[in-house]
C-alpha positions in Angstrom: 90.2 95.8 99.3 90.6 96.3 95.6 92.8 99.1 94.5 91.5 101.4 91.9 93.1 101.7 88.3 95.1 104.6 89.1 98.7 104.5 89.9 98.1 103.8 93.8 99.6 100.5 93.4 103.0 101.7 93.5 102.4 103.5 96.7 103.7 100.7 99.2 107.0 100.0 97.7 107.5 104.0 97.9 107.1 104.2 101.8 108.6 102.1 103.9 107.7 103.8 107.2 103.9 103.1 107.3 103.0 101.9 104.1 101.0 104.3 102.1 97.3 102.3 102.4 94.4 103.7 100.8 91.7 103.6 103.3 88.5 104.5 101.8 86.2 101.3 101.2 84.6 99.5 103.7 85.4 99.5 107.6 86.4 95.9 107.9 88.9 96.5 105.3 90.2 99.7 106.9 90.5 97.8 110.1 92.8 94.8 108.4 95.2 97.3 107.4 95.4 99.1 111.1 95.8 95.7 112.6 98.1 93.9 110.3 101.3 96.0 110.4 101.8 95.4 114.3 100.4 92.1 115.1 101.3 89.9 112.3 105.1 91.2 112.4 105.2 90.3 115.7 106.0 94.1 116.6 109.1 94.1 114.2 109.3 95.4 110.8 109.2 93.1 108.0 110.5 95.5 105.5 114.3 94.6 104.8 115.2 98.2 104.5 113.0 99.9 107.4 116.3 99.9 109.7 119.0 100.6 106.7 118.1 104.2 105.2 121.9 103.7 103.3 120.5 100.9 101.2 117.8 103.5 100.1 119.9 105.8 98.7 121.7 103.0 96.7 118.5 102.3 94.5 116.6 100.2 97.3 119.3 97.5 97.1 118.0 94.7 99.1 120.3 91.3 98.4 123.6 92.6 97.9 123.6 96.0 99.9 126.4 96.6 102.7 124.9 98.1 105.7 125.6 97.0 109.7 121.6 96.7 109.9 121.3 94.5 107.3 123.7 91.7 107.9 122.2 87.8 107.7 121.7 87.6 111.6 118.9 86.5 114.0 118.1 89.9 114.8 118.7 92.2 111.6 117.4 89.5 109.3 115.0 87.2 111.3 113.9 90.0 113.8 114.2 87.6 116.3 115.2 89.6 119.5 117.5 86.8 121.1 119.9 87.9 118.4 119.9 91.8 119.4 122.2 90.8 122.7 125.1 90.0 120.1 124.0 92.1 117.2 127.1 94.6 117.9 129.4 94.7 121.3 128.5 98.0 122.7 125.3 99.7 124.1 123.8 101.4 121.5 120.9 104.0 120.6 119.6 104.6 117.3 117.0 107.3 116.1 115.0 107.0 112.3 113.4 110.5 111.5 111.6 109.7 108.2 109.2 111.5 106.0 106.8 110.0 102.8 104.6 112.2 100.6 102.2 110.9 97.3 100.3 112.7 95.0 98.5 111.2 91.9 96.8 113.5 89.3 94.9 112.6 85.7 94.3 115.1 83.2 90.6 115.9 81.9 89.6 115.0 78.5 87.6 118.4 77.9 91.0 119.8 76.7 90.6 122.2 79.3 94.1 121.7 80.4 92.6 121.2 84.5 93.8 118.3 86.3 92.0 116.3 89.2 93.6 114.6 91.6 92.9 111.0 92.8 94.9 110.1 95.6 97.3 112.2 98.0 99.5 111.4 101.1 101.6 112.6 103.5 103.0 111.8 106.9 106.2 111.3 109.5 107.7 109.0 111.5 110.3 108.6 114.5 111.4 104.9 114.5 113.7 104.4 117.8 116.0 101.6 119.6 117.9 101.6 122.3 120.1 98.3 123.6 122.0 98.3 127.1 124.4 95.1 126.7 126.0 94.0 129.8 128.0 90.9 129.6 125.1 87.9 129.5 122.1 90.3 129.9 121.1 92.9 127.4 117.7 94.7 127.8 116.3 97.3 125.6 113.2 98.2 123.7 112.2 99.4 119.9 109.3 101.2 118.7 107.9 104.3 116.7 105.8 107.4 117.1 104.3 108.2 113.3 101.6 109.8 111.7 100.1 109.6 108.2 96.9 111.5 106.5 95.5 110.2 103.2 93.2 111.6 100.6 91.1 110.1 97.8 87.8 110.5 96.3 84.5 109.4 97.6 82.6 110.6 94.7 82.5 113.5 92.3 82.5 116.2 94.5 83.3 114.9 97.9 86.6 113.4 99.2 87.4 110.8 102.1 90.3 111.9 104.4 91.8 109.5 106.8 94.4 110.5 109.6 96.3 107.5 111.1 98.5 108.1 114.5 100.2 105.0 115.5 103.0 105.0 118.6 103.9 101.6 119.8 106.6 100.5 122.2 108.0 96.9 122.6 110.6 96.4 125.9 112.7 93.3 125.3 115.2 91.7 127.8 117.8 88.8 126.2 120.5 86.7 127.6 122.1 83.8 127.7 119.6 80.8 128.7 120.5 80.2 133.1 121.8 77.1 133.9 123.7 76.6 130.9 127.6 77.3 130.6 128.2 76.7 127.0 126.8 80.5 126.5 125.5 79.0 123.1 121.8 79.4 123.9 120.2 82.7 124.7 116.5 83.4 125.7 114.3 86.3 125.1 111.2 87.8 126.8 109.1 91.0 125.3 106.3 92.8 126.0 104.2 94.7 123.4 102.0 97.7 123.1 100.4 100.0 120.5 97.8 102.6 120.3 96.7 102.9 116.2 93.8 105.4 115.9 92.1 106.2 112.5 90.0 109.5 112.1 88.1 109.3 109.4 86.5 112.9 107.5 84.2 113.7 103.9 85.2 117.0 102.7 84.3 118.8 99.5 86.8 118.4 96.8 88.0 121.8 96.4 87.9 123.0 92.3 89.4 126.1 91.1 90.8 127.2 87.5 93.4 124.6 87.6 91.8 121.9 88.5 89.8 119.5 91.1 92.3 118.9 94.5 91.4 116.7 97.4 94.8 117.4 99.3 93.2 120.9 100.4 91.1 121.7 103.3 87.4 122.7 102.4 83.8 122.3 104.1 83.2 118.8 106.0 80.3 116.8 104.8 78.7 114.1 106.9 79.3 110.7 106.4 77.4 108.9 103.8 76.4 106.0 105.6 75.0 106.3 109.6 75.6 102.5 110.0 79.3 101.9 109.3 82.1 103.2 111.6 84.2 105.7 110.1 86.6 106.2 113.0 89.1 103.6 114.6 90.8 102.6 118.0 92.8 99.3 117.5 95.0 98.7 120.8 97.8 95.8 120.6 98.5 94.3 124.0 100.7 91.3 124.3 104.3 89.4 124.7 106.2 86.3 124.2 109.5 84.8 124.2 112.2 83.3 122.0 115.1 80.7 122.2 118.0 80.2 120.1 120.5 77.8 119.8 124.0 77.9 118.3 123.7 74.4 117.2 127.7 74.6 115.5 129.7 77.3 114.0 127.7 77.0 110.7 124.3 77.0 112.0 122.3 78.8 114.6 118.4 77.8 115.0 115.4 80.1 116.8 111.9 80.0 117.5 109.6 81.8 119.4 105.8 82.5 120.5 103.9 85.7 120.7 100.6 86.1 122.0 98.7 89.7 121.1 95.4 90.7 121.7 93.9 93.4 119.6 90.9 95.2 120.9 89.0 97.5 118.2 86.7 99.6 118.6 84.7 101.7 115.8 82.3 104.4 115.9 80.4 107.1 114.3 78.4 109.7 116.1 76.6 112.3 115.1 73.9 114.3 117.0 71.3 112.3 116.7 72.3 109.1 116.3 76.0 106.8 117.0 76.9 103.5 115.5 79.7 101.2 117.4 81.5 98.1 116.6 83.4 96.0 119.2 86.0 93.0 118.3 88.8 91.7 120.6 91.1 90.1 118.2 93.2 87.2 120.0 96.6 86.4 117.4 98.6 83.5 118.1 101.9 84.1 116.4 104.8 81.5 115.8 108.2 82.5 114.6 111.3 80.1 113.2 114.6 81.1 111.8 117.5 79.5 110.4 121.0 81.1 110.1 124.0 79.4 108.4 127.0 79.3 106.6 128.6 77.1 104.1 131.9 77.5 104.4 134.1 81.0 105.0 131.8 82.4 101.7 128.8 82.0 101.7 125.8 83.1 104.2 121.9 82.5 104.2 119.1 82.9 106.3 115.5 81.6 106.4 112.5 82.8 108.4 109.2 81.7 108.7 106.1 83.3 110.4 103.0 81.8 111.4 99.7 83.0 112.8 96.0 82.3 113.3 93.0 84.4 114.7 89.4 83.9 115.9 87.1 86.6 116.8 83.7 88.0 117.0 82.5 91.5 116.2 79.8 92.8 117.9 77.9 95.9 117.1 74.9 98.5 118.7 73.0 101.5 116.9 71.0 104.3 118.1 68.8 106.8 116.2 67.0 109.4 118.0 63.0 109.4 116.6 62.3 112.8 117.8 60.9 114.5 121.4 59.1 112.0 122.9 59.4 109.1 120.8 61.1 105.7 121.4 64.4 105.7 120.0 65.4 103.3 117.0 67.7 101.2 118.3 69.9 97.6 118.3 72.6 95.7 119.2 74.2 92.1 118.9 76.0 89.9 116.7 77.8 91.6 113.7 79.8 88.8 112.2 82.2 86.1 113.2 86.0 85.9 111.6 88.5 83.3 111.2 91.9 84.4 109.8 95.3 82.4 109.0 98.4 83.7 107.5 102.2 82.7 106.7 105.6 84.3 105.9 108.5 83.1 104.4 111.8 85.2 103.7 115.0 83.9 102.6 118.4 85.6 101.5 121.6 83.9 100.5 124.6 85.9 99.8 128.1 84.2 97.9 131.4 86.4 99.0 133.0 85.6 95.8 136.9 87.8 96.3 135.3 91.6 95.1 132.1 90.3 94.3 129.0 89.7 96.0 126.6 87.3 94.8 122.9 87.6 96.4 119.9 86.3 96.0 116.1 85.8 97.2 112.9 83.9 97.9 110.0 85.7 99.6 106.2 83.9 99.9 103.0 85.2 102.2 99.7 83.9 102.4 97.0 85.2 104.3 93.3 84.0 104.4 90.5 85.9 106.4 87.1 83.9 106.6 83.9 85.7 107.5 80.6 84.1 109.1 77.3 85.8 109.1 75.1 85.0 112.1 72.2 82.3 112.2 68.9 83.5 110.5 67.2 83.0 113.4 69.8 85.3 115.7 67.3 88.0 116.6 70.6 90.0 117.9 72.2 90.1 114.8 72.7 93.2 112.3 71.0 90.9 109.2 67.9 90.4 111.4 67.7 94.2 112.8 68.3 95.3 108.4 65.6 93.1 107.7 62.7 94.0 110.1 63.4 97.9 110.3 61.4 98.5 107.9 58.4 97.3 109.9 59.3 100.1 112.6 57.7 103.3 112.2 60.3 105.5 113.0 62.7 104.1 110.2 60.8 105.8 107.4 63.6 108.0 105.8 66.2 105.8 106.9 69.2 104.7 104.3 70.1 101.4 105.1 73.4 100.3 105.0 74.6 96.3 103.2 74.0 93.3 104.9 76.6 90.8 106.4 77.2 88.2 104.3 79.3 85.2 104.5 82.4 85.2 102.4 86.3 84.2 102.2 88.8 86.0 100.5 92.8 84.6 100.2 96.1 86.1 99.0 98.9 84.4 97.4 102.3 86.3 97.0 105.7 85.5 95.9 109.0 88.1 95.2 112.4 86.6 94.0 115.6 88.5 93.2 119.3 88.0 92.3 121.8 90.1 92.5 125.4 91.1 92.1 127.6 93.8 93.9 131.4 94.7 93.1 133.5 96.1 96.1 136.1 98.8 94.4 139.5 98.4 94.8 141.7 100.2 97.7 138.2 100.2 99.6 136.8 103.3 97.5 133.2 102.0 98.0 130.8 99.2 96.4 128.5 99.2 93.5 125.6 96.6 92.5 122.5 95.8 90.6 119.8 93.6 90.9 116.4 92.1 89.8 113.0 91.6 91.4 110.0 90.1 90.1 106.8 89.6 92.2 103.3 88.4 92.2 100.1 88.8 94.1 96.9 86.7 93.5 93.8 87.3 95.5 90.6 84.9 95.4 87.4 85.2 97.1 84.3 83.0 97.8 82.4 85.7 95.7 84.4 87.0 92.8 86.7 83.9 91.9 90.1 84.6 91.0 91.5 87.9 90.5 93.1 90.4 90.6 96.5 89.1 89.7 99.0 91.8 90.5 102.5 91.0 88.9 105.4 93.3 88.3 109.1 93.2 88.0 111.9 96.1 88.6 115.6 96.4 88.0 117.8 98.2 90.5 121.2 99.8 90.4 123.1 101.8 93.0 126.5 103.0 94.3 128.1 103.7 97.5 131.3 105.5 97.2 133.9 106.9 99.6 134.5 110.5 99.4 136.7 111.1 102.2 137.3 108.9 105.3 134.6 110.1 107.1 132.1 111.0 104.5 130.3 108.5 102.0 128.0 109.1 99.0 125.2 107.2 97.6 123.5 107.5 94.4 120.8 104.9 92.6 118.1 104.3 90.3 115.3 101.8 89.9 113.1 101.2 86.7 109.8 99.1 87.4 106.8 97.9 85.7 103.5 97.1 87.4 100.1 95.2 86.2 97.3 95.6 88.8 95.7 92.9 87.0 97.3 90.4 84.9 93.6 88.9 83.9 92.4 92.1 82.6 93.8 94.8 80.4 94.7 98.5 80.8 96.2 98.1 84.2 99.8 98.5 83.5 102.3 101.4 85.0 105.7 102.4 84.4 107.6 104.0 87.5 111.1 105.6 87.4 112.8 105.9 90.9 115.9 108.2 91.7 117.7 108.0 94.9 120.6 109.7 96.9 122.0 109.6 100.1 125.1 110.6 102.3 126.7 108.8 105.3 128.5 110.5 108.1 131.1 108.6 110.5 134.4 110.5 111.6 137.0 108.1 112.7 137.2 107.5 116.5 133.8 108.9 117.0 130.7 107.5 119.0 128.1 108.4 116.4 127.4 107.6 112.7 124.5 109.8 110.7 122.9 108.2 107.5 120.3 109.9 105.2 118.7 109.1 102.1 115.9 110.4 99.8 114.3 108.4 97.0 111.9 110.2 94.5 109.4 108.1 92.1 107.6 109.0 89.0 105.1 106.6 88.0 102.5 107.0 84.9 100.1 104.6 83.2 101.6 102.1 80.3 98.6 101.9 78.0 96.8 104.3 75.7 94.1 106.5 78.5 93.7 109.7 77.2 93.5 111.1 80.5 97.3 110.2 81.3 97.1 108.6 84.8 100.3 109.7 86.8 101.8 110.5 89.8 105.0 110.8 92.3 106.2 109.4 95.4 108.5 110.5 97.9 110.5 109.4 101.0 113.1 110.9 103.1 115.1 108.6 105.5 117.5 109.4 108.0 118.9 107.5 111.1 121.2 108.2 113.9 123.6 105.8 115.8 125.6 106.2 118.8 127.5 103.6 120.1 128.6 103.7 124.0 
């Protein structure tokens, strides 16, 4: 799904909770956004700052920042559950209440002073992580409860509103491998469950003297296409295991496998008709992680994941033809789908006296092949569309597009480096980082593009105010080009962050609170001046007992 040329592209970088995605578009794109978050990540977030709100307050530093949840370990860096038992020495509970918001607008060119809202979103999330550590055995759970609403224009006077709800839980047990005496080999077993629901509505755009607004409630409209599901229920159920081994004091290796079944049901009901799709999408996910040291001052980590999935989507549709008439209906095969992908994350830090020098390199690849049913398959959606004109009850039916065979691939990378200075007398830390990224999309029908490129500079400080209170401030300057192959896609953004950390001595708890606000605008001569903002509030309450 290609983003519009509005300033929506920077939304994902500002929302680490649920990733502010634009759900408008075809139903398969909506489903892909829903499924990817849990299945691909194996139930654990790949966002490097998801468990470290203190670094959000430091300008979103991600390479040289210091945080108890941001060490280069199997659990904190790689998300491998075999490391959860040794991540801390005590039992712990973490709660992470978060909130996000976004709004994009543009000016009318008629000199009226009115504005038109082109994107809006708001949501909240409560993440949790709890561990009971008892000698050689550790057990616990990680998950979240989240909601998100997005609003986008569908036409000049209609908006598309999507409401997403995401509860999830992953119980985990990990410990020292039985029948081993060295204690250097550990195992983990987990069960994964999440229930994601997406409800779509179409509302009239509110027009008043100030402008056109999509985030306000108004009269509800009928869905534009009776054949396309607008609401989805996505359930993830699965589990897996992992093993890690301390090869030497300077190297730990780990590997794991997860099988996740994703059931996807789509629906678009009305008084006289209903359209449904059904799919069971199995994911096979493998993971390999290396955590190491070079001497006493250099630590590094590499985590790689790969997944594959093959599935088939079925459809059924029926619409009343009137009292006593035979309804127009059909059911059968919609399409076949094959997906494969990989991610790789790496990070290294050199502790050189009072300085930390960090670097990172991340890559991602995702390819989805869609195969339409054979031409002689009389149960297919395409056959139904081709022959529905011959039915007398279909004289006024608005038809959807047929399913076509196609392939889409995404290739992306991100690289960066940074420097941090630990102030004398343990008064705090200041740091600066530079990041650059690229994402190239290639499809069978459209060829290469778009190619999204961007870079940013981040700086932040963590200052000790009292033995129990720390203050954090930061700033980020970012430039984005949504399509390097074309012009007038460039955007600039400025991010200001702040936060506070409270950790009384000899206490069992710690509290961190961070806030980030981003202003962004077009970096080209558009007279409508597209601009917007993103806001993120992130907190964490940590208990050790």
